[in-house]
C-alpha positions as a LaTeX table, in Angstrom:
\begin{tabular}{lrrr}
\hline
Residue & $x$ (\AA) & $y$ (\AA) & $z$ (\AA) \\
\hline
Met1 & $-4.22$ & $-16.25$ & 22.33 \\
Arg2 & $-7.68$ & $-14.77$ & 21.71 \\
Ala3 & $-6.14$ & $-11.62$ & 20.23 \\
Ala4 & $-3.87$ & $-13.70$ & 18.01 \\
Ala5 & $-6.78$ & $-15.86$ & 16.88 \\
Gly6 & $-8.83$ & $-12.76$ & 16.14 \\
Arg7 & $-6.00$ & $-11.30$ & 14.08 \\
Ile8 & $-5.69$ & $-14.55$ & 12.12 \\
Arg9 & $-9.43$ & $-14.53$ & 11.40 \\
Ser10 & $-9.20$ & $-10.87$ & 10.37 \\
Ala11 & $-6.27$ & $-11.63$ & 8.07 \\
Val12 & $-8.03$ & $-14.55$ & 6.45 \\
Gly13 & $-11.25$ & $-12.58$ & 6.11 \\
Ala14 & $-9.46$ & $-9.62$ & 4.53 \\
Arg15 & $-7.65$ & $-11.92$ & 2.15 \\
Leu16 & $-10.84$ & $-13.72$ & 1.09 \\
His17 & $-12.67$ & $-10.42$ & 0.61 \\
Leu18 & $-9.81$ & $-9.04$ & $-1.46$ \\
Gln19 & $-9.71$ & $-12.21$ & $-3.56$ \\
Gln20 & $-13.47$ & $-11.98$ & $-4.16$ \\
Val21 & $-13.26$ & $-8.35$ & $-5.25$ \\
Arg22 & $-10.32$ & $-9.09$ & $-7.53$ \\
Ser23 & $-12.13$ & $-12.10$ & $-8.98$ \\
Glu24 & $-15.23$ & $-10.04$ & $-9.73$ \\
Ala25 & $-13.18$ & $-7.22$ & $-11.25$ \\
Ala26 & $-11.17$ & $-9.68$ & $-13.31$ \\
Ala27 & $-14.34$ & $-11.39$ & $-14.57$ \\
Arg28 & $-15.82$ & $-8.04$ & $-15.55$ \\
Ala29 & $-12.59$ & $-7.09$ & $-17.30$ \\
Val30 & $-12.57$ & $-10.40$ & $-19.19$ \\
Glu31 & $-16.17$ & $-9.75$ & $-20.24$ \\
Leu32 & $-15.55$ & $-6.17$ & $-21.38$ \\
Arg33 & $-12.12$ & $-6.46$ & $-22.97$ \\
Pro34 & $-13.22$ & $-8.39$ & $-26.12$ \\
Leu35 & $-16.03$ & $-5.88$ & $-26.63$ \\
Val36 & $-13.65$ & $-2.95$ & $-26.31$ \\
Glu37 & $-11.15$ & $-4.57$ & $-28.67$ \\
Arg38 & $-13.85$ & $-5.39$ & $-31.24$ \\
Leu39 & $-15.33$ & $-1.91$ & $-31.11$ \\
Ala40 & $-11.92$ & $-0.31$ & $-31.39$ \\
Ser41 & $-11.19$ & $-2.45$ & $-34.45$ \\
Glu42 & $-14.52$ & $-1.58$ & $-36.08$ \\
Val43 & $-14.10$ & 2.12 & $-35.33$ \\
Gly44 & $-10.66$ & 2.01 & $-36.91$ \\
Ala45 & $-12.05$ & 0.28 & $-40.00$ \\
Leu46 & $-14.83$ & 2.84 & $-40.31$ \\
Arg47 & $-12.39$ & 5.69 & $-40.00$ \\
Asp48 & $-10.31$ & 4.19 & $-42.78$ \\
Glu49 & $-13.42$ & 3.74 & $-44.92$ \\
Leu50 & $-14.50$ & 7.30 & $-44.24$ \\
Thr51 & $-11.09$ & 8.61 & $-45.19$ \\
Ala52 & $-11.17$ & 6.62 & $-48.42$ \\
Val53 & $-14.62$ & 7.91 & $-49.27$ \\
Gln54 & $-13.63$ & 11.49 & $-48.55$ \\
Gly55 & $-10.80$ & 11.07 & $-51.02$ \\
Ser56 & $-13.13$ & 9.90 & $-53.77$ \\
Gln57 & $-15.02$ & 12.33 & $-56.00$ \\
Ser58 & $-17.97$ & 10.13 & $-57.03$ \\
Asp59 & $-20.89$ & 10.17 & $-54.62$ \\
Ala60 & $-18.55$ & 11.24 & $-51.82$ \\
Thr61 & $-21.03$ & 13.49 & $-50.06$ \\
Ala62 & $-23.79$ & 10.89 & $-49.82$ \\
Gln63 & $-21.48$ & 8.14 & $-48.59$ \\
Val64 & $-19.88$ & 10.40 & $-46.00$ \\
Arg65 & $-23.32$ & 11.36 & $-44.69$ \\
Ser66 & $-24.29$ & 7.69 & $-44.31$ \\
Leu67 & $-21.07$ & 6.65 & $-42.61$ \\
Ala68 & $-20.59$ & 9.55 & $-40.22$ \\
Pro69 & $-23.59$ & 8.84 & $-37.90$ \\
Arg70 & $-22.65$ & 5.17 & $-37.71$ \\
Leu71 & $-19.12$ & 6.11 & $-36.73$ \\
Glu72 & $-20.39$ & 8.48 & $-34.05$ \\
Arg73 & $-22.63$ & 5.78 & $-32.55$ \\
Met74 & $-19.79$ & 3.26 & $-32.46$ \\
Glu75 & $-17.40$ & 5.78 & $-30.92$ \\
Ala76 & $-19.99$ & 6.52 & $-28.22$ \\
Thr77 & $-20.41$ & 2.80 & $-27.51$ \\
Leu78 & $-16.64$ & 2.36 & $-27.37$ \\
Ala79 & $-16.29$ & 5.25 & $-24.93$ \\
Glu80 & $-19.02$ & 3.76 & $-22.73$ \\
Ala81 & $-17.33$ & 0.34 & $-22.67$ \\
Gln82 & $-13.94$ & 1.89 & $-21.89$ \\
Gly83 & $-15.55$ & 3.89 & $-19.08$ \\
Ala84 & $-17.11$ & 0.75 & $-17.61$ \\
Leu85 & $-13.72$ & $-0.96$ & $-17.69$ \\
Ala86 & $-12.11$ & 2.01 & $-15.92$ \\
Asp87 & $-14.91$ & 2.08 & $-13.34$ \\
Gly88 & $-14.27$ & $-1.60$ & $-12.61$ \\
Arg89 & $-10.58$ & $-0.93$ & $-11.97$ \\
Glu90 & $-11.42$ & 2.02 & $-9.70$ \\
Ala91 & $-13.92$ & $-0.09$ & $-7.74$ \\
Gln92 & $-11.28$ & $-2.77$ & $-7.22$ \\
Met93 & $-8.76$ & $-0.20$ & $-5.96$ \\
Arg94 & $-11.37$ & 1.35 & $-3.66$ \\
His95 & $-12.24$ & $-2.03$ & $-2.14$ \\
Glu96 & $-8.54$ & $-2.78$ & $-1.63$ \\
Arg97 & $-8.04$ & 0.53 & 0.18 \\
Leu98 & $-11.05$ & $-0.13$ & 2.41 \\
Ser99 & $-9.77$ & $-3.63$ & 3.17 \\
Arg100 & $-6.42$ & $-2.19$ & 4.25 \\
Val101 & $-8.05$ & 0.44 & 6.48 \\
His102 & $-10.06$ & $-2.28$ & 8.25 \\
Tyr103 & $-7.10$ & $-4.62$ & 8.48 \\
Asp104 & $-4.57$ & $-2.03$ & 9.70 \\
Asp105 & $-6.60$ & $-1.02$ & 12.79 \\
Leu106 & $-5.24$ & 2.53 & 12.49 \\
Gly107 & $-7.42$ & 3.86 & 15.31 \\
Arg108 & $-5.74$ & 1.62 & 17.85 \\
Leu109 & $-2.28$ & 2.44 & 16.48 \\
Arg110 & $-2.89$ & 6.19 & 16.69 \\
Thr111 & $-4.15$ & 5.93 & 20.26 \\
Ala112 & $-1.07$ & 3.95 & 21.31 \\
Leu113 & 1.20 & 6.44 & 19.53 \\
Thr114 & $-0.40$ & 9.35 & 21.40 \\
Ala115 & 0.09 & 7.58 & 24.73 \\
Leu116 & 3.74 & 6.95 & 23.90 \\
Arg117 & 4.41 & 10.61 & 23.12 \\
Ile118 & 3.26 & 11.83 & 26.54 \\
Ser119 & 5.39 & 9.30 & 28.44 \\
Asp120 & 8.56 & 10.19 & 30.35 \\
Ala121 & 10.49 & 7.48 & 28.49 \\
Tyr122 & 9.69 & 9.13 & 25.16 \\
Ala123 & 11.15 & 12.47 & 26.26 \\
Ala124 & 14.20 & 10.78 & 27.77 \\
Thr125 & 15.02 & 9.07 & 24.48 \\
Phe126 & 15.54 & 12.38 & 22.70 \\
Ala127 & 17.54 & 13.79 & 25.61 \\
Lys128 & 20.22 & 11.10 & 25.40 \\
Ala129 & 23.23 & 12.20 & 23.34 \\
Arg130 & 24.77 & 8.77 & 22.66 \\
Pro131 & 21.90 & 6.27 & 22.79 \\
Leu132 & 22.29 & 2.56 & 22.16 \\
Val133 & 21.18 & 1.51 & 18.68 \\
Ser134 & 20.03 & $-2.09$ & 18.24 \\
Val135 & 20.35 & $-3.81$ & 14.87 \\
Pro136 & 17.78 & $-6.63$ & 14.56 \\
Ile137 & 18.56 & $-9.18$ & 11.84 \\
Ala138 & 16.45 & $-12.14$ & 10.73 \\
Thr139 & 18.32 & $-15.01$ & 9.08 \\
Tyr140 & 17.94 & $-18.51$ & 7.74 \\
Asn141 & 20.92 & $-20.62$ & 6.62 \\
Ala142 & 22.95 & $-17.69$ & 5.28 \\
Ala143 & 25.96 & $-17.83$ & 7.58 \\
Glu144 & 28.53 & $-16.59$ & 5.09 \\
Leu145 & 26.57 & $-13.55$ & 3.89 \\
Leu146 & 25.42 & $-12.76$ & 7.41 \\
Val147 & 28.93 & $-12.70$ & 8.86 \\
Glu148 & 31.00 & $-11.41$ & 5.95 \\
Arg149 & 28.58 & $-8.80$ & 4.64 \\
Ala150 & 25.85 & $-7.78$ & 7.09 \\
Leu151 & 27.70 & $-8.10$ & 10.40 \\
Ala152 & 30.95 & $-6.82$ & 8.93 \\
Ser153 & 29.16 & $-3.64$ & 7.86 \\
Val154 & 27.76 & $-3.07$ & 11.36 \\
Arg155 & 31.16 & $-3.60$ & 12.95 \\
Ala156 & 32.58 & $-0.98$ & 10.58 \\
Gln157 & 30.15 & 1.75 & 11.66 \\
Thr158 & 31.49 & 5.18 & 12.59 \\
Tyr159 & 28.96 & 5.25 & 15.44 \\
Glu160 & 30.09 & 2.77 & 18.08 \\
Glu161 & 27.17 & 2.56 & 20.52 \\
Trp162 & 25.39 & $-0.39$ & 18.98 \\
Glu163 & 24.36 & $-4.00$ & 19.51 \\
Val164 & 23.19 & $-6.67$ & 17.07 \\
Val165 & 20.44 & $-9.20$ & 17.73 \\
Val166 & 20.40 & $-11.99$ & 15.14 \\
Val167 & 17.42 & $-14.35$ & 15.23 \\
Gly168 & 17.54 & $-17.52$ & 13.18 \\
Asp169 & 14.36 & $-18.95$ & 11.73 \\
Ala170 & 15.34 & $-22.47$ & 12.87 \\
Cys171 & 18.69 & $-22.38$ & 11.06 \\
Thr172 & 20.25 & $-25.77$ & 10.30 \\
Asp173 & 23.63 & $-24.56$ & 9.01 \\
Asn174 & 26.69 & $-23.27$ & 10.90 \\
Thr175 & 25.29 & $-19.80$ & 11.62 \\
Ala176 & 25.69 & $-20.15$ & 15.39 \\
Ala177 & 29.33 & $-21.23$ & 15.09 \\
Arg178 & 30.18 & $-18.45$ & 12.62 \\
Val179 & 28.67 & $-15.76$ & 14.85 \\
Glu180 & 30.33 & $-17.18$ & 17.96 \\
Ala181 & 33.69 & $-17.19$ & 16.18 \\
Leu182 & 33.54 & $-13.40$ & 15.94 \\
Arg183 & 33.86 & $-13.23$ & 19.74 \\
Asp184 & 32.09 & $-9.88$ & 19.78 \\
Pro185 & 29.96 & $-9.42$ & 22.92 \\
Arg186 & 27.88 & $-6.80$ & 21.12 \\
Ile187 & 26.46 & $-9.48$ & 18.81 \\
Arg188 & 23.91 & $-12.02$ & 20.06 \\
Phe189 & 22.46 & $-14.97$ & 18.17 \\
Val190 & 19.22 & $-16.74$ & 19.05 \\
Asn191 & 17.98 & $-19.66$ & 16.96 \\
Leu192 & 14.25 & $-20.34$ & 17.02 \\
Pro193 & 13.26 & $-24.00$ & 17.48 \\
Phe194 & 10.74 & $-23.92$ & 14.61 \\
Arg195 & 10.13 & $-22.12$ & 11.31 \\
Thr196 & 7.82 & $-19.14$ & 11.60 \\
Leu197 & 6.49 & $-19.20$ & 8.02 \\
Asp198 & 3.01 & $-20.71$ & 7.89 \\
Val199 & 1.99 & $-20.11$ & 4.26 \\
Asp200 & 2.51 & $-22.41$ & 1.29 \\
Asp201 & 2.22 & $-20.03$ & $-1.67$ \\
Pro202 & 5.77 & $-19.03$ & $-2.79$ \\
His203 & 4.84 & $-15.39$ & $-3.44$ \\
Glu204 & 3.09 & $-15.06$ & $-0.11$ \\
Arg205 & 6.08 & $-16.64$ & 1.64 \\
Trp206 & 8.36 & $-14.09$ & 0.01 \\
Leu207 & 6.11 & $-11.21$ & 1.10 \\
Val208 & 6.48 & $-12.08$ & 4.81 \\
Ser209 & 9.87 & $-13.81$ & 4.89 \\
Gly210 & 11.85 & $-12.85$ & 7.97 \\
Ser211 & 8.99 & $-10.99$ & 9.66 \\
Gly212 & 8.57 & $-13.53$ & 12.48 \\
Pro213 & 12.25 & $-13.55$ & 13.51 \\
Gln214 & 12.33 & $-9.75$ & 13.16 \\
Asn215 & 9.60 & $-9.44$ & 15.78 \\
Val216 & 11.60 & $-11.66$ & 18.14 \\
Ala217 & 14.78 & $-9.66$ & 17.49 \\
Val218 & 12.96 & $-6.40$ & 18.21 \\
Ala219 & 11.58 & $-7.82$ & 21.46 \\
Leu220 & 15.10 & $-8.86$ & 22.55 \\
Ser221 & 16.68 & $-5.52$ & 21.66 \\
Arg222 & 17.92 & $-3.28$ & 24.47 \\
Gly223 & 18.59 & $-0.10$ & 22.51 \\
Glu224 & 16.62 & 3.13 & 22.43 \\
Trp225 & 16.67 & 3.01 & 18.63 \\
Leu226 & 16.30 & 0.21 & 16.07 \\
Ala227 & 18.12 & $-0.07$ & 12.74 \\
Pro228 & 16.92 & $-3.28$ & 11.02 \\
Leu229 & 19.16 & $-5.04$ & 8.50 \\
Asp230 & 18.69 & $-7.98$ & 6.14 \\
Asp231 & 21.22 & $-10.79$ & 6.43 \\
Asp232 & 22.40 & $-10.33$ & 2.81 \\
Asp233 & 22.59 & $-6.51$ & 2.70 \\
Glu234 & 25.01 & $-4.06$ & 4.28 \\
Phe235 & 25.08 & $-0.68$ & 5.99 \\
Leu236 & 27.35 & 1.98 & 4.55 \\
Pro237 & 29.93 & 3.03 & 7.19 \\
Asp238 & 28.06 & 6.10 & 8.46 \\
His239 & 24.56 & 4.60 & 8.25 \\
Ile240 & 23.75 & 4.80 & 11.97 \\
Glu241 & 25.48 & 8.14 & 12.51 \\
Ile242 & 23.65 & 9.88 & 9.65 \\
Leu243 & 20.19 & 8.57 & 10.54 \\
Leu244 & 20.56 & 9.08 & 14.29 \\
Asp245 & 21.75 & 12.68 & 13.83 \\
Leu246 & 18.82 & 13.29 & 11.48 \\
Ala247 & 16.28 & 11.86 & 13.92 \\
Leu248 & 17.63 & 13.70 & 16.97 \\
Ala249 & 17.97 & 17.03 & 15.17 \\
Gly250 & 14.28 & 17.19 & 14.33 \\
Arg251 & 12.89 & 14.99 & 17.11 \\
Ser252 & 11.73 & 12.59 & 14.42 \\
Glu253 & 10.51 & 9.16 & 15.43 \\
Leu254 & 11.80 & 7.55 & 12.25 \\
Ala255 & 14.58 & 8.53 & 9.85 \\
Tyr256 & 15.54 & 6.94 & 6.56 \\
Gly257 & 18.00 & 7.42 & 3.72 \\
Lys258 & 18.74 & 6.37 & 0.19 \\
Ile259 & 19.31 & 2.74 & $-0.82$ \\
Val260 & 21.94 & 1.98 & $-3.46$ \\
Arg261 & 22.48 & $-1.25$ & $-5.38$ \\
Pro262 & 25.76 & $-2.70$ & $-6.66$ \\
Asp263 & 24.75 & $-1.75$ & $-10.22$ \\
Gly264 & 24.38 & 1.90 & $-9.20$ \\
His265 & 20.58 & 1.93 & $-9.19$ \\
Glu266 & 19.10 & 3.98 & $-6.33$ \\
His267 & 15.88 & 3.79 & $-4.30$ \\
Phe268 & 14.54 & 6.86 & $-2.52$ \\
Ala269 & 11.26 & 8.75 & $-2.18$ \\
Ala270 & 10.00 & 11.40 & 0.22 \\
Pro271 & 7.39 & 10.78 & 1.47 \\
Pro272 & 8.08 & 7.03 & 1.42 \\
Ala273 & 6.65 & 5.06 & $-1.48$ \\
Ala274 & 6.34 & 1.34 & $-2.21$ \\
Gly275 & 9.42 & $-0.03$ & $-3.97$ \\
Gln276 & 11.53 & 3.01 & $-3.03$ \\
Ile277 & 12.20 & 2.31 & 0.64 \\
Gly278 & 13.10 & $-0.71$ & 2.75 \\
Met279 & 13.52 & $-1.22$ & 6.49 \\
Gln280 & 17.26 & $-1.78$ & 5.97 \\
Ala281 & 17.51 & 1.99 & 5.31 \\
Val282 & 15.47 & 2.98 & 8.38 \\
Leu283 & 16.21 & 3.91 & 11.98 \\
Tyr284 & 13.30 & 4.31 & 14.39 \\
Leu285 & 12.43 & 4.52 & 18.07 \\
Ser286 & 12.51 & 1.12 & 19.73 \\
Ser287 & 9.37 & 2.07 & 21.66 \\
Leu288 & 7.53 & 2.09 & 18.33 \\
Gly289 & 8.34 & $-1.61$ & 18.10 \\
Thr290 & 5.82 & $-2.32$ & 20.86 \\
Ile291 & 3.10 & $-0.63$ & 18.79 \\
Phe292 & 4.02 & $-1.55$ & 15.24 \\
Glu293 & 5.02 & $-5.19$ & 14.74 \\
Trp294 & 6.16 & $-6.80$ & 11.53 \\
Asp295 & 2.95 & $-8.28$ & 10.17 \\
Thr296 & 3.49 & $-11.98$ & 9.47 \\
Arg297 & 0.26 & $-11.98$ & 7.45 \\
Ser298 & 0.72 & $-8.91$ & 5.27 \\
Trp299 & 0.07 & $-11.28$ & 2.36 \\
Ala300 & $-3.61$ & $-10.69$ & 3.18 \\
Val301 & $-3.27$ & $-7.22$ & 1.63 \\
Asp302 & $-0.63$ & $-8.32$ & $-0.90$ \\
Glu303 & 2.20 & $-6.23$ & 0.59 \\
Pro304 & 5.80 & $-7.05$ & 1.54 \\
Ala305 & 6.11 & $-7.01$ & 5.32 \\
Asp306 & 8.68 & $-4.19$ & 5.41 \\
Trp307 & 6.63 & $-1.85$ & 3.22 \\
Asn308 & 3.48 & $-2.82$ & 5.13 \\
Leu309 & 5.21 & $-1.78$ & 8.37 \\
Ile310 & 6.42 & 1.56 & 6.97 \\
Arg311 & 3.03 & 2.31 & 5.41 \\
Arg312 & 1.17 & 1.64 & 8.67 \\
Met313 & 3.62 & 3.86 & 10.55 \\
Arg314 & 3.16 & 6.65 & 8.03 \\
Glu315 & $-0.64$ & 6.42 & 8.02 \\
Ala316 & $-0.77$ & 6.31 & 11.83 \\
Gly317 & 1.17 & 9.57 & 11.97 \\
Val318 & 4.73 & 8.56 & 12.93 \\
Leu319 & 7.01 & 11.60 & 12.56 \\
Met320 & 9.43 & 10.84 & 9.73 \\
Ala321 & 12.56 & 12.52 & 8.37 \\
Ala322 & 14.39 & 11.63 & 5.16 \\
Thr323 & 17.78 & 12.27 & 3.61 \\
Asp324 & 18.83 & 11.48 & 0.06 \\
Thr325 & 22.27 & 10.51 & 1.34 \\
Pro326 & 23.01 & 6.82 & 0.62 \\
Val327 & 23.02 & 4.77 & 3.83 \\
Thr328 & 22.48 & 1.15 & 2.73 \\
Arg329 & 23.66 & $-1.16$ & $-0.03$ \\
Tyr330 & 20.92 & $-3.53$ & $-1.13$ \\
Tyr331 & 21.59 & $-6.77$ & $-3.00$ \\
Pro332 & 18.43 & $-7.72$ & $-4.92$ \\
Ser333 & 17.25 & $-11.29$ & $-4.64$ \\
Phe334 & 13.96 & $-13.18$ & $-4.80$ \\
Ser335 & 15.01 & $-15.41$ & $-1.97$ \\
Met336 & 12.86 & $-17.97$ & $-0.21$ \\
Arg337 & 15.52 & $-18.66$ & 2.40 \\
Val338 & 13.94 & $-16.77$ & 5.27 \\
\hline
\end{tabular}
């Protein structure tokens, strides 16, 4: 409880600090922007006037000499104001990076990762030819999509050593009945008795939606590897096989592939980049799940929970492998369901 309370205080403190820095930077930008715009307009007018004078024959030399120094002074002032504006943006970005470093607690994560790598269980995971892969899914009142899209895609996998752990965020629809009707012992459903979201702002809710149930699903998983999936997305048929082969071949702790959308748009970047990777295209060691949890307060650093998790793994030194082979179909939505 003390650790949880400390993490809450850290999250709130990081958020307030970030908001203060952004507020100061925004105020400075508001103060400088009219000056920059006015100077740019005046410089433009002077340039036009200078051009007109240069085109005239009468008294051209004298007028040019009087206008040129004025133009130079204004251009210097404009450059100084633009530089101050750029410095303000850089200061804001620097403060945000420092806030993330403090909030992420990377030192602790790296120490835990080192301890994991020297354990017998770590070595045994890579020695197993056909390991069990757990698919954790968070859901909230999306029974039809969950069963007919997400679960159907897992059941169609070419790799057959898998289990699914679905955790409902206090679902009130017929999710339990729909999952039970599949009569597949490899699929378990657990419905939490209360909602895990504890933020009111819609954007912040979206950033962390599903992260609480995902942590529960990971904790309940029995596999050596984890392949998370959203309840409204789907694995391509060889998703698990491709990523598991990739991870085992290079003794990578995390493997990921390309995401495709129904409209043909693709998401992929190596190394991983924000907006180009999602956890639904990732397979990673389940033992990492005890070190790296889904952060239910990643709104404090204004990051979606899945990207926040991947970024922390990357910065802590998790060994990653990537393939540009499509492995997941992603259906974009700005959903507040979970």
